[in-house]
N, CA, C and O of each residue as an XYZ file, in Angstrom:
840
protein
N     114.740    120.839    103.914
C     113.491    120.158    103.736
C     113.610    118.979    105.313
O     114.594    118.414    105.790
N     112.197    118.981    105.736
C     112.132    118.192    106.602
C     111.924    116.930    106.083
O     111.552    116.638    104.947
N     112.406    115.641    107.733
C     112.518    114.411    107.830
C     112.757    113.927    106.444
O     111.962    113.175    105.880
N     114.187    114.492    105.731
C     114.833    113.877    104.566
C     115.316    112.256    103.961
O     115.266    111.567    102.943
N     115.807    112.230    105.391
C     116.193    110.883    105.530
C     115.231    109.641    105.431
O     115.684    108.582    104.994
N     114.317    109.710    105.705
C     112.904    109.161    105.678
C     112.326    109.530    104.330
O     111.430    108.692    104.227
N     112.294    110.082    103.510
C     112.142    110.851    102.860
C     112.640    109.852    101.305
O     111.970    109.329    100.415
N     114.057    109.938    101.556
C     114.621    109.153    100.754
C     114.743    107.713    101.188
O     114.418    106.801    100.428
N     115.037    107.579    101.955
C     114.283    105.399    101.838
C     113.278    105.366    101.526
O     112.969    104.416    100.806
N     112.104    106.485    101.927
C     111.007    105.629    100.432
C     110.824    105.536     99.192
O     110.309    104.666     98.489
N     111.672    107.303     98.815
C     111.860    106.669     97.633
C     112.793    105.931     96.980
O     112.572    105.564     95.825
N     113.864    105.639     97.576
C     114.350    104.506     97.152
C     113.383    103.071     96.871
O     113.164    102.435     95.840
N     112.940    102.897     98.251
C     111.594    101.772     98.730
C     110.858    101.541     97.016
O     110.833    100.452     96.443
N     110.373    102.691     96.508
C     109.504    103.312     95.757
C     110.011    102.833     94.441
O     109.172    102.332     93.693
N     111.531    102.919     93.943
C     111.812    103.010     93.162
C     112.532    101.264     93.093
O     112.900    100.838     91.998
N     112.606    100.763     93.817
C     112.800     99.290     93.719
C     111.406     98.611     94.071
O     111.381     97.420     94.383
N     110.452     99.239     94.028
C     108.572     98.597     93.704
C     108.788     98.504     92.519
O     109.224     97.479     91.995
N     108.484     99.683     91.842
C     108.822     99.645     90.034
C     109.722     98.673     89.387
O     109.404     97.947     88.445
N     111.273     98.732     90.170
C     111.520     97.502     89.313
C     111.071     95.818     89.587
O     111.010     94.957     88.709
N     110.840     95.667     90.767
C     110.167     94.499     90.892
C     108.339     94.202     90.275
O     107.818     93.087     90.253
N     107.884     95.060     89.983
C     106.519     95.708     89.413
C     105.381     95.245     90.001
O     104.404     94.658     89.536
N     105.679     95.621     91.144
C     104.769     95.909     92.553
C     103.938     96.946     92.679
O     102.862     96.838     93.267
N     104.432     98.254     92.039
C     103.519     98.855     91.682
C     104.269     99.982     90.425
O     105.477    100.209     90.484
N     103.369    100.637     89.302
C     103.921    100.802     88.542
C     102.731    102.676     87.885
O     101.566    103.058     87.996
N     103.704    103.077     87.419
C     103.053    104.980     87.516
C     102.942    105.609     88.316
O     103.818    106.313     88.818
N     101.008    105.434     88.869
C     101.367    105.851     90.176
C      99.902    104.923     90.965
O      99.230    105.296     91.927
N      99.771    103.763     90.226
C      99.449    102.530     91.115
C     100.174    102.101     92.565
O     101.361    102.425     92.594
N      99.729    101.496     93.662
C     100.162    101.460     94.776
C     100.837    102.915     95.297
O     101.055    103.969     94.700
N     101.084    102.451     96.795
C     101.165    103.355     97.680
C     102.181    103.179     98.637
O     102.176    101.977     98.904
N     103.059    103.758     99.300
C     103.628    103.276    100.470
C     103.994    104.163    101.593
O     103.691    105.256    101.114
N     104.378    104.363    102.591
C     104.722    104.880    103.729
C     104.973    104.642    104.924
O     104.761    103.440    105.079
N     105.396    105.220    106.126
C     106.435    105.072    106.351
C     106.444    105.615    107.742
O     107.076    106.672    107.744
N     105.779    105.162    109.478
C     105.786    106.060    110.818
C     106.713    106.669    110.758
O     107.684    106.041    110.335
N     106.929    107.980    111.076
C     107.806    109.490    111.749
C     107.547    109.156    113.583
O     106.588    109.656    114.172
N     108.267    108.518    114.081
C     107.411    108.672    115.450
C     106.510    107.888    115.831
O     106.417    106.690    115.563
N     105.536    108.788    116.722
C     104.570    107.994    116.804
C     103.163    108.907    116.273
O     102.011    108.687    116.648
N     103.552    109.860    115.413
C     102.637    110.932    115.493
C     102.309    111.512    113.955
O     101.400    112.276    113.629
N     103.543    110.782    112.954
C     103.376    111.405    111.774
C     103.742    110.282    110.825
O     104.157    109.257    111.366
N     103.639    110.300    109.182
C     104.114    109.293    107.829
C     104.881    110.050    107.502
O     105.172    111.039    108.176
N     105.346    109.787    106.483
C     106.055    110.248    104.853
C     105.138    108.649    103.831
O     105.042    107.423    103.888
N     104.685    109.808    103.026
C     103.984    108.754    102.048
C     104.080    109.027    100.839
O     104.730    110.043    100.593
N     103.605    108.405     99.881
C     103.925    108.584     98.177
C     102.399    109.949     98.348
O     101.353    110.148     98.965
N     103.193    110.477     97.418
C     101.720    111.776     96.898
C     101.125    111.101     95.690
O     101.478    110.206     94.923
N      99.700    112.177     95.880
C      99.236    111.515     94.860
C      99.078    111.992     93.397
O      98.846    113.124     92.973
N      99.246    110.944     92.805
C      98.914    110.651     90.900
C     100.082    111.598     90.546
O      99.975    112.713     90.034
N     101.094    111.032     90.868
C     102.839    111.534     90.376
C     102.932    109.863     89.467
O     102.515    108.706     89.520
N     103.622    110.602     88.831
C     104.267    108.900     88.597
C     105.697    108.737     89.348
O     106.543    109.554     89.709
N     105.611    107.534     89.414
C     106.819    107.134     89.913
C     108.180    107.387     89.673
O     109.080    107.839     90.380
N     108.112    106.919     88.300
C     109.422    107.321     88.094
C     110.072    108.701     87.892
O     111.217    108.812     87.455
N     109.408    109.596     88.178
C     109.591    111.214     88.083
C     109.592    111.407     89.424
O     109.439    112.618     89.585
N     109.700    110.758     90.675
C     109.284    111.079     91.720
C     110.456    111.547     92.650
O     111.231    110.636     92.358
N     111.389    112.561     93.868
C     111.988    112.171     94.313
C     111.376    112.788     95.499
O     110.250    113.241     95.702
N     112.615    112.661     96.353
C     112.845    113.221     97.646
C     111.823    114.485     98.396
O     111.219    114.340     99.458
N     111.823    115.424     97.744
C     110.764    116.557     98.206
C     109.378    115.974     97.421
O     108.364    116.065     98.112
N     109.246    115.549     96.444
C     108.137    115.140     96.422
C     106.518    114.234     97.273
O     105.291    114.201     97.181
N     107.721    113.614     98.103
C     107.063    112.741     99.179
C     106.272    113.306    100.485
O     106.927    113.782    101.412
N     105.186    113.259    100.529
C     104.519    113.759    101.963
C     104.351    113.604    102.811
O     103.903    112.525    103.198
N     104.700    114.924    103.841
C     104.398    114.324    105.258
C     102.943    114.822    105.626
O     102.377    115.845    105.240
N     102.408    113.658    106.619
C     101.145    114.109    107.054
C     100.879    113.207    108.579
O     101.597    112.270    108.926
N     100.009    113.586    109.160
C     100.135    112.966    110.380
C      99.237    112.051    110.645
O      98.496    111.871    109.678
N      98.911    111.177    111.862
C      97.579    110.401    111.847
C      96.525    110.418    111.989
O      95.963    109.539    112.642
N      95.971    111.284    111.506
C      94.619    111.818    110.919
C      94.310    112.198    109.108
O      93.310    112.369    108.412
N      95.802    112.200    108.899
C      95.493    112.346    107.389
C      95.712    113.921    106.694
O      95.539    114.457    105.600
N      96.218    114.304    108.098
C      96.458    115.758    107.722
C      97.889    115.929    106.884
O      98.916    115.314    107.171
N      97.702    117.272    105.350
C      98.997    117.638    105.391
C      99.611    117.847    105.802
O      99.054    118.608    106.593
N     101.243    117.865    106.236
C     101.936    118.947    106.876
C     103.026    119.449    105.925
O     103.534    120.495    106.329
N     103.440    119.066    104.968
C     104.434    119.328    104.118
C     104.406    118.291    102.802
O     104.129    117.105    102.980
N     104.706    118.811    101.483
C     104.640    118.354    100.477
C     103.499    118.348     99.607
O     102.526    118.886    100.135
N     103.305    117.933     98.493
C     102.172    117.695     97.545
C     100.808    117.248     98.223
O     100.478    117.102     99.400
N     100.336    117.135     97.361
C      98.711    116.421     98.436
C      99.249    114.812     98.538
O     100.055    114.272     97.780
N      98.643    114.288     99.561
C      98.954    112.680     99.947
C      98.240    111.657     98.859
O      97.264    111.776     98.119
N      99.040    110.762     99.072
C      98.599    109.350     98.220
C      96.768    109.211     98.271
O      96.367    108.880     99.387
N      95.936    109.370     97.476
C      94.683    109.047     97.443
C      94.134    108.025     98.473
O      92.964    108.037     98.854
N      95.387    106.844     99.033
C      95.234    106.100     99.930
C      95.292    106.443    101.574
O      95.267    105.531    102.400
N      95.381    107.974    101.988
C      95.762    107.759    103.260
C      94.794    107.651    104.180
O      95.017    107.747    105.387
N      93.775    107.466    103.729
C      93.076    107.138    104.819
C      93.288    106.494    105.093
O      93.921    106.483    106.149
N      92.939    105.157    104.342
C      93.211    103.774    104.745
C      94.615    103.479    105.224
O      94.637    102.558    106.041
N      95.609    103.924    104.985
C      97.402    104.200    105.103
C      97.168    104.814    107.447
O      97.624    104.291    108.464
N      96.601    105.601    107.307
C      96.599    105.819    108.674
C      95.464    105.285    109.225
O      95.694    105.151    110.427
N      94.239    104.871    108.936
C      93.183    103.585    109.981
C      94.367    103.089    110.623
O      94.849    103.415    111.708
N      94.771    102.220    109.752
C      96.073    100.746    109.875
C      97.017    101.255    111.340
O      97.003    100.642    112.407
N      97.855    102.598    111.034
C      98.623    103.301    111.523
C      97.761    103.486    112.750
O      97.913    102.479    113.440
N      96.919    104.333    113.330
C      96.429    104.253    114.542
C      95.571    103.005    115.205
O      95.178    103.021    116.371
N      95.326    101.838    114.206
C      94.828    100.451    115.080
C      95.576     99.422    115.501
O      95.324     98.573    116.356
N      96.696     99.602    114.697
C      97.841     98.617    114.382
C      99.049     98.935    115.102
O      99.994     99.190    114.356
N      99.354     99.010    116.658
C     100.655     99.203    116.693
C     101.713     98.378    116.380
O     102.653     98.519    117.162
N     101.882     97.588    115.533
C     102.789     96.686    114.833
C     103.189     97.614    113.209
O     104.139     97.670    112.429
N     102.515     97.917    113.273
C     102.514     98.535    111.587
C     103.209     99.530    111.681
O     102.688    100.611    111.955
N     104.580     99.405    111.472
C     105.580    100.761    111.357
C     105.668    101.404    109.741
O     105.902    102.561    109.390
N     105.430    100.376    109.048
C     105.246    101.159    107.437
C     104.107     99.921    106.433
O     103.890     98.717    106.573
N     103.767    100.619    105.770
C     102.744     99.699    104.984
C     102.860    100.107    103.447
O     103.007    101.239    102.986
N     102.749     98.829    102.741
C     103.169     98.651    101.158
C     101.785     98.156    100.695
O     101.363     97.002    100.770
N     101.287     99.016    100.304
C     100.212     98.757     99.541
C     100.338     98.694     98.040
O     100.749     99.670     97.413
N      99.950     97.424     97.377
C     100.596     97.477     96.264
C      99.577     97.288     94.934
O      98.451     96.879     95.215
N      99.866     97.548     93.514
C      98.580     96.559     92.749
C      99.321     95.840     91.800
O      99.280     95.944     90.574
N     100.140     94.951     92.639
C     100.757     93.906     91.623
C     100.079     92.976     90.776
O      98.850     93.051     90.780
N     100.570     92.195     90.117
C      99.362     91.865     89.112
C      99.074     90.786     89.425
O      98.153     90.333     88.746
N      99.698     89.719     90.656
C      99.307     88.361     90.844
C      98.342     88.706     92.168
O      97.675     87.729     92.508
N      98.190     89.602     92.775
C      97.758     90.280     94.123
C      96.429     90.880     93.748
O      95.283     90.901     94.198
N      96.933     91.241     92.973
C      95.165     91.935     92.194
C      94.205     90.763     91.693
O      93.047     90.566     92.060
N      94.999     89.982     90.711
C      94.031     88.892     90.018
C      93.295     88.030     91.618
O      92.121     88.076     91.987
N      94.637     87.197     92.393
C      93.840     86.624     93.137
C      92.529     87.880     93.835
O      91.350     87.808     93.488
N      93.029     88.915     94.798
C      91.703     89.471     94.985
C      90.537     89.471     94.441
O      89.516     89.900     94.979
N      90.639     88.857     93.035
C      89.115     89.245     92.561
C      88.371     87.484     92.968
O      87.279     87.115     92.537
N      89.007     86.896     93.592
C      89.048     85.704     93.397
C      87.605     85.524     95.259
O      86.662     84.787     95.548
N      88.280     86.611     95.886
C      87.578     86.321     96.715
C      87.909     85.609     98.366
O      87.494     85.687     99.522
N      88.896     84.929     97.584
C      89.468     83.385     98.389
C      90.583     84.015     99.633
O      91.112     85.103     99.862
N      90.584     82.918    100.135
C      91.842     82.620    101.170
C      93.031     81.805    100.525
O      92.952     80.638    100.142
N      94.319     82.741    100.460
C      95.288     81.955     99.858
C      95.637     80.787    100.541
O      96.125     81.138    101.616
N      95.628     79.734    100.456
C      96.439     79.081    101.335
C      97.725     78.894    101.630
O      98.471     79.481    100.847
N      98.341     78.199    102.601
C      99.919     78.408    103.243
C     100.826     76.877    102.101
O     101.117     75.717    102.390
N     100.925     77.371    101.332
C     102.094     76.208    100.381
C     103.210     76.391    100.036
O     103.927     75.431     99.750
N     103.521     77.284     99.989
C     104.817     77.875     99.901
C     105.850     78.907    101.133
O     105.195     79.833    101.612
N     107.199     78.817    101.595
C     107.942     79.329    101.906
C     107.517     80.389    102.179
O     107.361     80.806    103.326
N     107.182     81.188    100.800
C     107.212     82.534    100.813
C     105.747     83.068    100.983
O     105.579     84.218    101.388
N     104.801     82.345    100.714
C     103.555     82.480    101.402
C     103.530     82.582    103.313
O     103.029     83.379    104.106
N     104.100     81.705    103.411
C     104.675     81.019    104.889
C     105.105     82.850    105.897
O     104.576     83.100    106.980
N     105.941     83.670    105.316
C     106.587     84.551    105.225
C     106.120     85.209    105.691
O     106.545     85.801    106.683
N     104.666     85.430    104.965
C     103.548     86.556    104.760
C     102.930     85.760    106.633
O     102.641     86.161    107.760
N     102.958     85.411    106.421
C     101.774     84.460    107.447
C     100.509     84.081    107.087
O      99.457     84.607    107.452
N     100.668     83.063    106.290
C      99.501     82.356    105.144
C      99.047     81.432    106.124
O      99.798     80.990    106.993
N      97.640     81.069    106.003
C      96.713     81.803    104.515
C      96.356     83.056    104.688
O      96.000     83.563    105.752
N      96.421     83.432    103.925
C      96.207     84.681    103.281
C      94.790     85.038    102.948
O      94.205     84.718    101.913
N      94.226     85.856    104.112
C      92.799     86.116    103.629
C      92.287     87.319    102.650
O      93.153     88.010    102.114
N      91.362     87.501    102.480
C      90.434     88.570    101.399
C      89.306     89.533    101.983
O      88.158     89.343    102.387
N      90.508     91.158    101.792
C      89.222     91.763    102.836
C      87.685     91.911    102.367
O      87.692     91.963    101.137
N      86.550     91.986    102.800
C      85.414     92.406    101.908
C      85.848     93.592    101.251
O      86.852     94.302    101.201
N      84.345     93.514    100.613
C      84.486     95.148     99.700
C      84.908     96.198    100.569
O      84.484     96.293    101.720
N      85.990     97.244     99.899
C      85.331     98.255    100.937
C      86.390     99.563     99.787
O      87.585     99.760     99.566
N      85.242    100.092     99.397
C      85.914    101.134     98.201
C      87.621    102.056     98.361
O      88.097    102.740     99.266
N      88.107    101.659     97.076
C      89.451    102.260     97.292
C      89.382    103.670     97.468
O      88.659    104.358     96.747
N      90.559    104.476     98.997
C      90.194    105.793     99.011
C      89.225    105.913     99.930
O      88.710    107.031     99.956
N      88.807    105.123    100.695
C      88.157    105.289    102.175
C      88.795    104.795    103.252
O      89.466    103.775    103.089
N      88.731    105.327    104.396
C      88.713    105.146    105.857
C      88.396    103.570    106.044
O      89.094    102.918    106.821
N      87.159    102.858    105.207
C      86.573    101.723    105.744
C      87.516    100.837    105.121
O      87.406     99.633    105.354
N      88.290    101.190    104.477
C      89.579    100.076    103.532
C      89.832    100.195    104.849
O      89.155     99.570    105.666
N      90.708    100.908    105.172
C      91.723    100.525    106.665
C      90.710     99.653    107.495
O      91.004     98.465    107.633
N      90.049     99.918    107.817
C      89.472    100.239    108.927
C      88.872     98.170    108.582
O      89.295     97.313    109.358
N      88.169     97.868    107.687
C      88.265     96.860    107.278
C      89.582     95.664    107.502
O      89.591     94.586    108.096
N      90.706     96.446    106.693
C      91.921     95.559    106.877
C      91.979     95.707    108.471
O      91.738     94.537    108.770
N      92.114     96.269    109.496
C      92.628     96.352    110.806
C      91.882     95.312    111.443
O      92.297     94.625    112.376
N      90.487     95.209    110.762
C      89.697     94.261    111.706
C      90.291     93.000    111.664
O      90.201     92.183    112.581
N      91.087     92.767    110.291
C      91.141     91.320    110.239
C      92.916     91.229    110.641
O      93.349     90.189    111.138
N      93.507     91.982    110.468
C      94.990     92.064    111.372
C      94.956     91.500    113.136
O      95.356     90.577    113.845
N      94.215     92.724    113.198
C      93.486     92.420    115.025
C      93.232     91.101    114.902
O      93.556     90.475    115.911
N      92.855     90.569    114.190
C      91.995     89.112    114.442
C      93.363     87.892    114.523
O      93.281     87.074    115.440
N      94.444     87.807    113.676
C      95.623     87.830    113.772
C      96.793     88.074    113.683
O      97.391     88.411    112.662
N      97.268     87.910    114.859
C      98.515     88.701    115.068
C      99.878     87.872    114.128
O     101.026     87.947    114.566
N      99.737     87.522    113.532
C     100.897     86.211    112.715
C     100.472     86.940    111.460
O     101.290     86.985    110.542
N      98.983     87.668    111.270
C      99.103     88.228    109.777
C      99.483     89.232    109.618
O      99.019     90.056    110.407
N     100.558     89.805    108.510
C     100.743     90.906    108.052
C     100.972     91.195    106.559
O     101.757     92.010    106.074
N      99.941     90.176    105.793
C      99.571     90.845    104.645
C      98.225     90.440    104.442
O      97.777     89.625    105.249
N      97.395     90.897    103.407
C      96.176     90.913    102.739
C      95.557     91.103    102.262
O      95.664     92.325    102.370
N      94.604     90.945    101.520
C      94.207     91.078    100.266
C      93.167     91.819    100.140
O      92.309     91.617    100.999
N      92.878     92.815     99.169
C      91.374     93.766     99.782
C      90.575     93.547     97.926
O      90.815     93.826     96.751
N      89.588     92.889     98.758
C      88.428     93.029     97.382
C      88.935     93.364     96.292
O      89.855     94.164     96.465
N      88.682     93.020     94.866
C      89.087     93.465     93.917
C      89.410     94.852     93.682
O      88.743     95.783     93.229
N      91.071     94.726     94.266
C      91.728     95.732     94.529
C      93.039     95.534     94.730
O      93.659     96.018     93.783
N      93.789     95.017     95.574
C      94.959     94.384     95.213
C      95.478     94.311     97.106
O      94.632     94.131     97.982
N      96.491     94.432     97.313
C      97.410     93.813     98.394
C      98.050     95.101     99.465
O      98.714     96.072     99.103
N      97.599     94.742    100.911
C      98.214     95.474    102.115
C      99.146     94.712    102.313
O      98.889     93.508    102.303
N     100.519     95.154    102.555
C     101.641     94.070    104.042
C     101.656     95.334    104.995
O     101.197     96.473    104.901
N     102.575     94.459    106.212
C     102.633     95.846    107.081
C     103.991     95.519    107.725
O     104.250     94.324    107.583
N     104.943     96.207    108.391
C     106.071     95.609    109.294
C     106.248     96.785    110.393
O     105.574     97.660    110.936
N     107.620     96.248    110.387
C     108.006     97.334    111.754
C     109.169     98.303    111.213
O     109.633     99.388    111.564
N     109.404     97.391    110.201
C     109.910     98.879    109.240
C     109.907     98.553    107.583
O     109.984     97.603    106.805
N     109.852     99.117    107.590
C     109.896     99.553    105.602
C     110.680     98.274    104.796
O     110.016     97.617    103.995
N     111.746     98.025    104.970
C     112.262     96.778    104.354
C     110.919     95.857    104.813
O     110.121     95.435    103.976
N     110.813     95.661    105.958
C     110.133     94.582    106.643
C     108.970     94.194    105.603
O     109.050     93.155    104.948
N     107.973     95.007    105.492
C     106.402     95.596    104.903
C     106.804     95.437    103.112
O     105.926     95.165    102.293
N     108.143     95.641    102.757
C     108.363     95.780    101.430
C     108.571     94.502    101.372
O     107.494     94.042    100.995
N     109.503     93.421    101.558
C     109.773     92.314    101.955
C     108.537     91.278    101.632
O     108.302     90.754    100.543
N     107.760     91.108    102.943
C     106.271     90.945    103.041
C     105.540     90.803    101.569
O     105.363     89.742    100.969
N     105.225     91.887    101.206
C     104.775     92.442     99.677
C     105.260     91.432     98.702
O     104.658     90.924     97.756
N     106.622     91.223     99.182
C     107.374     90.723     97.342
C     107.306     89.479     98.043
O     106.597     88.726     97.374
N     107.673     88.969     98.976
C     106.734     87.361     99.343
C     105.348     87.291     99.282
O     104.946     86.149     99.505
N     104.808     87.794     99.145
C     103.473     87.487     98.373
C     103.120     87.257     97.225
O     102.412     86.384     96.722
N     103.797     88.307     96.748
C     103.821     88.711     95.040
C     103.803     87.300     94.748
O     102.825     86.582     94.537
N     105.640     86.861     94.775
C     105.735     86.042     94.140
C     105.099     84.591     94.355
O     104.943     83.772     93.450
N     104.642     84.340     96.145
C     103.856     83.214     96.186
C     102.501     83.158     95.583
O     101.844     82.147     95.335
N     102.189     84.383     95.387
C     100.339     84.112     94.603
C     100.381     84.210     93.395
O      99.375     84.060     92.703
N     101.914     84.564     92.763
C     102.138     83.844     91.338
C     102.229     82.798     91.001
O     101.892     82.346     89.907
N     102.895     82.019     92.253
C     102.781     79.872     92.226
C     101.409     79.640     92.320
O     100.779     79.141     91.388
N     100.904     79.966     93.378
C      99.569     79.731     93.651
C      98.656     80.167     92.157
O      98.378     79.160     91.506
N      98.307     81.093     91.717
C      97.752     81.123     90.455
C      98.274     80.063     89.162
O      97.394     79.544     88.475
N      98.989     79.917     89.016
C     100.169     78.987     87.887
C      99.728     77.586     87.740
O      99.486     76.990     86.691
N      99.640     77.015     89.336
C      99.146     75.548     90.112
C      97.739     75.721     89.682
O      97.243     74.917     88.893
N      97.081     76.703     90.146
C      95.514     76.441     89.591
C      95.267     76.262     88.454
O      94.357     75.512     88.100
N      96.257     77.113     87.383
C      95.752     76.122     85.708
C      96.053     74.961     85.817
O      95.208     74.189     85.364
N      96.982     74.491     86.265
C      98.152     73.055     86.141
C      96.529     72.180     86.897
O      95.800     71.322     86.398
N      96.481     72.759     88.014
C      96.007     71.427     88.662
C      95.198     72.414     90.011
O      94.592     73.474     89.855
N      95.399     71.761     91.148
C      94.752     71.701     92.178
C      95.461     71.943     93.784
O      95.322     71.143     94.710
N      96.217     73.198     93.851
C      97.010     74.056     94.920
C      96.723     72.957     96.109
O      95.668     72.797     96.724
N      98.251     72.081     96.290
C      98.597     71.273     97.742
C      99.035     71.478     99.074
O     100.057     70.931     99.489
N      98.189     72.384     99.924
C      98.811     73.576    101.246
C      99.442     72.399    101.990
O      99.009     71.271    102.226
N     100.440     72.923    102.250
C     101.678     72.254    102.930
C     100.835     71.438    104.211
O      99.892     72.129    104.597
N     100.955     70.195    104.912
C     100.299     69.575    106.023
C     100.507     70.152    107.540
O     100.767     71.353    107.616
N     100.471     69.858    108.014
C     100.826     70.539    109.395
C     102.244     69.730    110.074
O     102.988     70.210    110.929
N     102.327     68.805    109.630
C     103.888     68.540    109.882
C     104.771     68.761    109.067
O     105.928     68.683    109.479
N     104.450     69.232    107.143
C     105.800     70.167    106.416
C     105.638     71.172    107.314
O     106.709     71.494    107.828
N     104.731     71.766    107.680
C     104.432     73.707    108.210
C     105.969     73.305    109.502
O     107.085     73.807    109.370
N     105.656     72.515    110.414
C     106.133     72.126    111.670
C     108.072     72.006    111.288
O     108.980     72.480    111.970
N     108.200     71.082    109.773
C     109.113     70.901    110.025
C     110.108     71.898    109.334
O     111.333     71.813    109.427
N     109.400     72.887    108.603
C     109.973     74.156    107.292
C     110.426     75.244    108.863
O     111.484     75.866    108.958
N     109.051     75.216    110.192
C     109.231     76.110    110.921
C     110.547     75.816    111.728
O     111.515     76.574    111.799
N     110.420     74.625    112.305
C     112.223     74.062    113.018
C     113.431     74.779    112.408
O     114.181     75.607    112.925
N     113.429     74.170    110.980
C     114.363     74.663    110.120
C     114.785     76.041    110.199
O     115.893     76.571    110.269
N     113.705     76.440    110.172
C     113.600     78.188    109.823
C     113.855     79.130    110.715
O     114.362     80.238    110.533
N     113.371     78.492    111.963
C     112.668     78.774    113.328
C     112.265     79.938    113.204
O     112.752     80.948    113.711
N     111.180     79.831    112.392
C     110.202     81.010    112.577
C     108.816     81.095    113.355
O     108.185     82.151    113.378
């Protein structure tokens, strides 16, 4: 089996995503670049709980299947991001609950917690683009390219995309974003969220060397 190590790493991350509530059944998808021209990506319409390393698809960056089952329906979004964003070596696209809730608002999520700071908040919401299309990736890349510090964004009425130099980094950003949006949603139920002041942000960045 080609690229067994990369496939096994992706499976381990998928299982962690199910455990953490970032993905479920077959909703959401993860991928990781191999070199400069290929990627491993979760397959289409296969329940994560039943997935094995041989079920991971190998594609080129035009989305052509090289080995494995048919790749995720979101392959056009993943490959567009890889082609346009050099710093993106891995992608976690989640359908986590609070990311989906916040994506319905069409708003920017303010910088109000350390978890959101780790994602490059404020986190924007991309304009609507139909799931499963290259347009979703191109809309996302336009926003990522406009802010080099941004590594997470919401897809309007859809979910979340996190990028990273490694699968671990992309996953950590997706997870931190979900925690931050969970808190943001609950604070909005109780009152008005208070973003960090510029002084508070500077203090935190100094302490954590961000």
